[in-house]
C-alpha positions as CSV (number, residue, x, y, z in Angstrom):
1,M,134.7,129.9,242.0
2,T,133.2,132.8,243.9
3,S,134.6,134.0,247.2
4,D,131.7,132.4,249.0
5,Q,132.4,129.0,247.3
6,I,136.1,129.3,248.2
7,R,135.2,130.0,251.8
8,R,132.8,127.0,251.9
9,C,135.5,124.7,250.5
10,I,138.0,125.9,253.1
11,D,135.4,125.4,255.8
12,L,135.2,121.8,254.6
13,G,139.0,121.4,254.9
14,A,140.2,122.1,251.5
15,Y,143.4,123.9,250.5
16,I,142.8,126.3,247.6
17,E,145.3,126.7,244.7
18,Y,145.5,130.0,243.0
19,C,147.2,130.0,239.6
20,Y,149.0,133.2,238.5
21,L,148.8,132.3,234.8
22,P,145.4,134.1,234.2
23,C,147.1,137.4,235.2
24,L,149.6,137.0,232.4
25,W,147.5,135.8,229.4
26,G,145.0,137.8,227.3
27,E,145.1,140.5,224.8
28,G,148.6,141.5,223.7
29,T,150.1,138.2,224.7
30,K,150.8,134.9,222.8
31,M,147.7,133.5,224.5
32,P,145.1,136.2,223.5
33,Q,142.1,133.9,223.5
34,Y,141.8,134.1,227.3
35,Q,140.6,137.0,229.4
36,R,143.2,138.4,231.7
37,Q,142.6,138.5,235.4
38,S,143.6,141.7,237.2
39,I,146.2,141.6,239.9
40,E,143.6,143.2,242.2
41,D,141.2,140.4,241.6
42,F,143.9,137.8,242.1
43,A,145.1,139.5,245.4
44,S,141.5,139.6,246.7
45,F,141.2,135.9,246.2
46,V,144.5,135.0,247.9
47,R,143.5,137.2,250.8
48,I,140.4,135.0,251.6
49,D,142.4,132.7,253.8
50,P,146.2,132.4,253.2
51,T,146.5,129.8,255.9
52,R,144.5,127.4,253.7
53,S,145.8,128.4,250.2
54,F,148.8,128.3,248.0
55,I,149.9,129.9,244.7
56,S,151.3,128.2,241.6
57,T,152.2,129.9,238.4
58,D,150.8,127.1,236.1
59,L,153.5,128.3,233.6
60,G,155.6,126.1,231.4
61,Q,154.1,126.9,228.0
62,A,156.7,127.8,225.4
63,V,155.0,131.1,224.7
64,M,154.8,132.3,228.3
65,P,157.5,133.4,230.9
66,H,159.7,130.8,232.6
67,P,157.9,129.5,235.8
68,I,160.6,131.1,238.1
69,E,160.3,134.5,236.4
70,G,156.5,134.2,236.7
71,M,156.7,133.4,240.4
72,R,159.0,136.4,241.0
73,D,156.6,138.6,239.0
74,C,153.7,137.3,241.0
75,I,155.4,138.0,244.4
76,V,156.4,141.5,243.3
77,K,152.9,142.3,242.2
78,L,151.3,140.9,245.3
79,Q,153.6,143.0,247.4
80,A,152.6,146.1,245.3
81,A,149.0,145.2,245.9
82,G,149.5,145.3,249.6
83,V,149.5,141.6,250.5
84,S,151.7,141.1,253.6
85,Q,155.0,139.4,253.3
86,S,153.9,136.9,255.9
87,D,150.9,135.9,253.8
88,I,153.0,135.7,250.7
89,D,155.4,133.4,252.6
90,L,152.4,131.2,253.5
91,L,151.1,131.1,249.9
92,V,154.4,130.4,248.1
93,R,156.7,128.8,250.6
94,I,155.2,127.4,253.8
95,N,151.9,125.9,252.7
96,P,153.3,124.3,249.5
97,A,156.2,122.8,251.4
98,W,153.9,121.4,254.1
99,L,151.5,120.0,251.5
100,I,154.2,117.9,249.9
101,G,155.8,116.8,253.2
102,L,158.8,119.2,253.3
103,N,158.2,120.5,256.8
């Protein structure tokens, strides 16, 4: 989806899931058939509205990193890209917990 489409969905009440997997696959990996997303592009999407978004890794494939390692990598890269710790907390802790009823 484009940024405008994401904003429209959020305006209609949606929560948006961003999967980290596209930042890990691509040329030079065991999933080379897909185009890799840059961390800059990923970070620009998660900044659209962290209050209405969450991040998953979508990992679990035998040829990719373990999901916990992938989430750690995602967090470190978002920090390096300048995403605030409070936004990261919303995206990977607070919003997912709220969405599944773990207030």
